[in-house]
C-alpha positions as CSV (number, residue, x, y, z in Angstrom):
1,M,-17.1,-9.5,12.0
2,K,-20.0,-11.6,13.2
3,G,-23.3,-11.4,11.3
4,L,-21.9,-10.5,7.9
5,S,-23.1,-12.5,5.0
6,I,-20.8,-13.8,2.3
7,L,-22.0,-11.1,-0.1
8,E,-21.3,-8.4,2.5
9,K,-17.8,-9.8,3.1
10,L,-17.3,-9.8,-0.7
11,D,-18.4,-6.2,-1.0
12,I,-15.9,-5.2,1.8
13,I,-13.0,-7.0,0.1
14,K,-13.9,-5.5,-3.3
15,R,-14.1,-1.9,-2.0
16,N,-11.7,0.4,-3.8
17,T,-10.0,-2.5,-5.6
18,A,-8.6,-2.2,-9.2
19,E,-8.6,-6.0,-9.9
20,I,-9.1,-9.3,-8.2
21,I,-7.6,-12.4,-9.9
22,G,-9.6,-15.4,-8.7
23,V,-13.0,-13.8,-7.8
24,D,-14.8,-17.2,-8.0
25,A,-12.1,-18.7,-5.8
26,L,-12.6,-15.9,-3.3
27,E,-16.3,-16.5,-2.9
28,K,-15.6,-20.2,-2.5
29,L,-13.0,-19.4,0.1
30,L,-15.4,-17.3,2.1
31,H,-17.9,-20.2,2.1
32,E,-15.5,-22.9,3.1
33,K,-13.0,-21.3,5.5
34,K,-14.0,-19.8,8.8
35,V,-10.8,-17.6,9.1
36,P,-9.0,-17.2,5.8
37,S,-5.7,-15.4,5.6
38,V,-4.2,-12.6,3.5
39,Y,-0.8,-11.0,3.4
40,L,0.7,-7.8,2.1
41,G,4.4,-7.6,1.6
42,T,6.5,-4.4,1.6
43,A,10.2,-4.3,0.8
44,I,12.0,-2.1,3.3
45,T,13.5,0.4,0.9
46,G,12.4,4.1,0.8
47,K,10.6,5.7,3.7
48,P,6.9,4.9,4.0
49,H,4.7,7.9,3.0
50,I,1.0,8.8,3.1
51,A,0.1,6.5,0.2
52,Y,0.7,3.6,2.5
53,F,-2.5,4.5,4.3
54,L,-4.4,3.1,1.3
55,W,-3.2,-0.5,2.0
56,V,-3.4,0.0,5.7
57,L,-7.2,0.7,5.3
58,K,-7.6,-2.2,2.8
59,L,-6.0,-4.6,5.3
60,H,-8.7,-3.4,7.8
61,D,-11.3,-4.3,5.3
62,F,-10.0,-7.8,5.3
63,L,-10.1,-7.8,9.1
64,R,-13.8,-6.8,8.9
65,A,-14.4,-9.7,6.6
66,G,-13.0,-12.1,9.1
67,F,-9.5,-12.6,7.8
68,K,-6.2,-13.2,9.6
69,V,-3.9,-10.5,8.3
70,K,-0.1,-10.7,7.9
71,I,2.1,-7.8,7.0
72,L,5.4,-9.0,5.6
73,L,8.3,-6.6,6.2
74,A,10.5,-8.0,3.5
75,D,14.0,-7.2,4.7
76,V,15.7,-9.6,2.3
77,H,13.7,-8.2,-0.6
78,G,14.8,-4.7,0.5
79,A,18.4,-5.8,0.2
80,L,17.8,-7.4,-3.2
81,D,16.5,-4.0,-4.3
82,N,19.4,-1.8,-3.2
83,T,19.0,-1.4,0.6
84,P,22.5,-1.7,2.0
85,W,23.0,-4.8,4.1
86,N,24.7,-2.8,6.9
87,I,21.6,-0.7,7.6
88,L,19.0,-3.5,7.0
89,E,18.3,-3.9,10.8
90,E,17.8,-0.1,11.2
91,R,15.5,0.0,8.2
92,Y,13.4,-2.8,9.6
93,K,13.0,-1.0,12.9
94,Y,11.8,2.1,11.0
95,Y,9.2,0.2,9.0
96,E,7.9,-1.7,12.0
97,A,7.4,1.5,14.0
98,A,6.0,3.5,11.0
99,I,3.4,0.8,10.1
100,T,2.4,0.2,13.7
101,Q,1.8,3.9,14.1
102,M,-0.2,4.2,10.9
103,L,-2.5,1.5,12.1
104,Q,-3.0,3.5,15.3
105,A,-3.4,6.8,13.4
106,I,-6.5,5.5,11.7
107,E,-7.8,4.1,15.0
108,K,-8.1,0.7,13.6
109,G,-5.7,-1.0,16.0
110,N,-3.8,-4.2,15.1
111,K,-6.1,-7.0,16.4
112,N,-5.6,-10.1,14.4
113,I,-2.7,-8.5,12.5
114,E,0.7,-10.2,12.5
115,I,3.9,-8.5,11.4
116,V,6.4,-11.0,10.0
117,R,10.0,-10.4,9.2
118,G,11.0,-11.9,5.8
119,S,14.4,-13.2,7.0
120,S,12.7,-15.1,9.8
121,F,11.7,-17.8,7.4
122,Q,13.4,-17.1,4.0
123,S,16.7,-18.6,5.1
124,Q,15.1,-21.9,6.1
125,K,16.4,-25.0,4.3
126,D,13.1,-25.9,2.7
127,Y,12.6,-22.3,1.4
128,I,16.1,-22.2,-0.1
129,S,15.6,-25.6,-1.7
130,D,12.3,-24.4,-3.3
131,L,13.9,-21.2,-4.4
132,L,16.6,-23.1,-6.3
133,K,14.0,-25.5,-7.7
134,M,11.9,-22.7,-9.0
135,S,15.0,-21.1,-10.6
136,T,15.2,-24.2,-12.8
137,Y,11.7,-23.6,-14.1
138,V,11.9,-19.9,-14.7
139,S,13.6,-18.2,-17.6
140,V,15.6,-15.0,-17.1
141,R,13.2,-13.2,-19.5
142,D,10.1,-14.2,-17.3
143,A,11.8,-13.2,-14.1
144,K,12.9,-9.9,-15.5
145,K,9.4,-9.3,-16.9
146,A,7.8,-10.1,-13.5
147,A,10.1,-7.7,-11.6
148,S,10.0,-4.9,-14.1
149,D,7.3,-2.7,-12.5
150,V,8.6,-3.2,-8.9
151,V,12.3,-3.8,-8.7
152,K,14.6,-0.8,-9.4
153,N,17.8,-2.6,-10.2
154,V,16.5,-5.1,-12.8
155,E,17.0,-2.9,-15.9
156,G,20.0,-1.5,-17.8
157,E,23.6,-2.6,-18.3
158,Q,24.2,-2.6,-14.5
159,A,21.2,-4.8,-13.8
160,K,21.7,-7.0,-10.7
161,L,21.1,-10.7,-10.4
162,S,19.2,-9.9,-7.2
163,G,16.4,-8.3,-9.2
164,L,15.7,-11.6,-10.8
165,I,15.6,-13.5,-7.5
166,Y,13.1,-11.0,-6.1
167,P,9.9,-12.3,-7.9
168,L,10.8,-15.9,-7.2
169,M,10.9,-15.2,-3.5
170,Q,7.7,-13.2,-3.5
171,A,6.0,-16.1,-5.2
172,L,7.3,-18.5,-2.5
173,D,6.2,-16.2,0.3
174,E,2.6,-17.0,-0.5
175,E,3.2,-20.7,0.3
176,Y,5.5,-20.2,3.3
177,L,3.3,-17.6,5.0
178,K,0.4,-20.1,4.5
179,V,-2.0,-17.5,3.2
180,D,-5.0,-17.7,0.9
181,I,-4.6,-14.3,-0.7
182,Q,-1.8,-11.9,-1.5
183,Y,-2.8,-8.2,-1.6
184,G,-0.9,-5.3,-3.1
185,G,-1.0,-2.4,-5.5
186,V,-1.6,-2.8,-9.3
187,D,2.2,-2.4,-9.8
188,Q,2.5,-5.9,-8.3
189,R,0.4,-7.5,-11.0
190,K,3.2,-9.1,-13.0
191,I,4.6,-10.7,-9.9
192,F,1.2,-11.9,-8.8
193,V,0.6,-13.5,-12.2
194,F,4.1,-15.0,-12.1
195,A,3.4,-16.6,-8.7
196,R,0.1,-18.1,-10.0
197,E,1.9,-19.6,-13.0
198,N,5.0,-20.9,-11.1
199,L,3.8,-22.2,-7.7
200,P,2.0,-25.1,-9.2
201,K,5.2,-26.3,-10.8
202,L,6.5,-27.0,-7.3
203,G,3.2,-28.7,-6.3
204,Y,1.8,-25.7,-4.5
205,K,-1.6,-24.1,-5.1
206,S,-2.1,-20.7,-6.8
207,R,-3.4,-18.0,-4.6
208,I,-6.1,-15.3,-5.0
209,E,-4.5,-11.9,-5.9
210,V,-6.2,-8.6,-4.8
211,M,-5.0,-5.3,-6.1
212,T,-5.8,-1.7,-5.3
213,P,-4.9,1.4,-7.4
214,L,-1.8,3.5,-6.9
215,I,-2.0,7.0,-5.5
216,P,-0.7,9.4,-8.2
217,S,2.2,11.8,-7.5
218,L,1.6,15.2,-6.1
219,T,3.5,16.4,-9.2
220,E,2.1,15.8,-12.7
221,G,2.6,12.2,-13.8
222,G,3.7,9.0,-12.1
223,K,2.9,7.6,-8.7
224,M,3.5,8.8,-5.2
225,S,7.0,7.4,-4.7
226,A,9.5,7.3,-1.8
227,S,12.3,7.9,-4.3
228,N,10.8,11.2,-5.5
229,L,10.6,13.7,-2.6
230,S,8.3,16.2,-4.3
231,S,5.8,13.5,-5.3
232,K,4.9,12.5,-1.7
233,I,4.2,13.6,1.8
234,D,6.4,11.8,4.3
235,L,5.0,10.6,7.6
236,I,7.5,12.9,9.5
237,D,7.0,16.0,7.3
238,S,6.3,19.1,9.4
239,E,3.1,21.1,9.1
240,E,5.0,23.7,7.1
241,E,6.4,21.1,4.7
242,I,2.9,19.5,4.3
243,R,1.3,22.9,3.4
244,K,4.2,23.7,1.1
245,K,4.0,20.4,-0.8
246,V,0.2,20.5,-1.1
247,N,0.2,24.1,-2.3
248,A,2.7,23.3,-5.0
249,S,0.9,20.1,-6.0
250,Y,-0.6,19.5,-9.5
251,C,-4.3,20.1,-9.3
252,M,-5.8,21.7,-12.4
253,E,-9.3,23.3,-12.0
254,G,-12.0,20.9,-13.2
255,N,-9.6,17.9,-13.7
256,P,-9.9,15.3,-10.9
257,N,-6.9,13.3,-12.2
258,N,-4.3,14.2,-9.6
259,G,-2.8,12.9,-6.3
260,I,-5.0,15.0,-4.0
261,M,-8.3,13.8,-5.4
262,A,-7.0,10.2,-5.5
263,F,-6.0,10.4,-1.8
264,L,-9.3,11.9,-0.9
265,K,-11.1,9.0,-2.8
266,Y,-9.1,6.1,-1.5
267,V,-8.0,7.2,2.0
268,L,-9.5,10.4,3.5
269,M,-13.1,9.9,2.5
270,V,-12.9,6.2,3.4
271,I,-11.8,7.1,6.9
272,K,-14.6,9.8,7.0
273,A,-17.3,7.4,5.9
274,D,-16.2,4.7,8.4
275,N,-16.3,7.2,11.2
276,N,-19.5,9.0,10.0
277,E,-17.6,12.3,9.6
278,T,-17.6,14.9,6.8
279,F,-14.9,16.7,4.9
280,I,-15.1,20.4,5.5
281,V,-13.8,23.0,3.1
282,K,-13.5,26.4,4.7
283,R,-14.1,29.4,2.5
284,S,-15.0,33.1,3.0
285,T,-18.6,34.1,2.4
286,K,-17.3,36.0,-0.6
287,F,-16.7,32.6,-2.3
288,G,-19.8,30.8,-1.0
289,G,-18.8,30.1,2.6
290,D,-17.9,26.8,4.1
291,V,-19.0,23.6,2.5
292,S,-19.3,20.1,3.9
293,Y,-19.0,16.8,2.0
294,D,-20.1,13.3,3.1
295,S,-18.8,11.5,0.1
296,Y,-16.0,11.6,-2.5
297,T,-18.5,11.6,-5.3
298,K,-19.9,14.9,-4.3
299,I,-16.5,16.4,-4.0
300,E,-15.6,15.3,-7.5
301,E,-18.9,16.6,-8.9
302,D,-18.3,20.1,-7.5
303,F,-14.6,20.0,-8.5
304,V,-15.4,19.0,-12.1
305,A,-18.2,21.6,-12.3
306,K,-15.6,24.2,-11.0
307,K,-17.8,25.0,-7.9
308,L,-14.8,23.9,-5.7
309,H,-11.6,25.8,-6.4
310,P,-8.3,24.0,-6.3
311,M,-6.8,26.3,-3.6
312,D,-9.8,25.9,-1.3
313,L,-9.5,22.1,-1.8
314,K,-5.8,22.2,-1.2
315,N,-6.2,24.2,2.0
316,A,-8.8,21.7,3.4
317,F,-6.7,18.8,2.2
318,A,-3.5,20.0,3.9
319,E,-5.4,20.5,7.3
320,E,-6.7,16.9,7.0
321,I,-3.2,15.5,6.4
322,I,-1.8,17.6,9.3
323,S,-4.5,16.2,11.5
324,L,-3.9,12.6,10.3
325,L,-0.1,12.7,10.7
326,G,-0.5,14.5,14.0
327,R,-1.4,11.2,15.5
328,I,2.0,9.8,14.7
329,D,5.0,10.1,17.0
330,K,7.2,12.0,14.5
331,N,10.0,12.4,17.1
332,K,10.3,8.7,17.5
333,L,10.3,8.1,13.7
334,Q,12.8,10.9,13.1
335,K,15.3,9.3,15.5
336,L,14.9,5.9,13.8
337,A,15.2,7.5,10.4
338,E,18.6,9.0,11.3
339,K,20.0,5.5,11.5
340,A,17.8,3.9,8.8
341,Y,18.3,6.6,6.2
342,P,21.7,8.1,7.0
């Protein structure tokens, strides 16, 4: 965006982040490169859910700061983490459609965003050569440690070799996508550090790593996860399913540590702020009447002070999710899901 100072760009990039590895390098990058680049990779495994909106919004922050943005739909990584090879093509189609529609749903568009398919470059001779070369530098212990928070099939007696290959490829993706930054959730931290430690062994530079928090589960404990149906709201859930999941969600009075409050903080109120809108909680006059919020901080203050009841919050939250997902072509995604998730 024209007219933004380096400090303003830094503030945008830092917004809602949990950690940035290489902050000094980030500031230097903004000074020296007119159009830096960033990528987020997502393995095509479970169905994308509403927590994905957090990183969709974060990628828009990078766009505002003048970055070229790449979204890696990692089909090979999906296969390495238990997606059956015979449905990989259908799974890719679902992810591509879902993420494109999520970008449209928040009315951010996809200008200067490139969607890249992992297998389009990960089978190239040079890439495979570097993968084999890196495998001679990396111990089984270090590869397993790097993958432990991300890859499902890397633990236990039936652990797969593919889980150890996964972090090596993710490290190489930084180089082969020709980006300055890799962005992801805090669950990616071990792989990010692994990449910084091992790329220089092949003569490549370490990248800046940017991380945002994870959205907690709708149930008590854990994160919102595609593998736990009760923990998440799917992009194609019906209005009835959304209300049912929200009503059943963990949200103790006065305690802001739950999935609903986190989604409000990192997604809904970010969208509201960017669009100069407010979050409206409808209540009967008996309970104080309707109340309007223009910031997450005020919502949390009232919730902690028990001025805002969990059920009133849940009802307002459900309507916001229904409105957000109402901008998605659920019929199209449902048809794709039937083949991608048989």
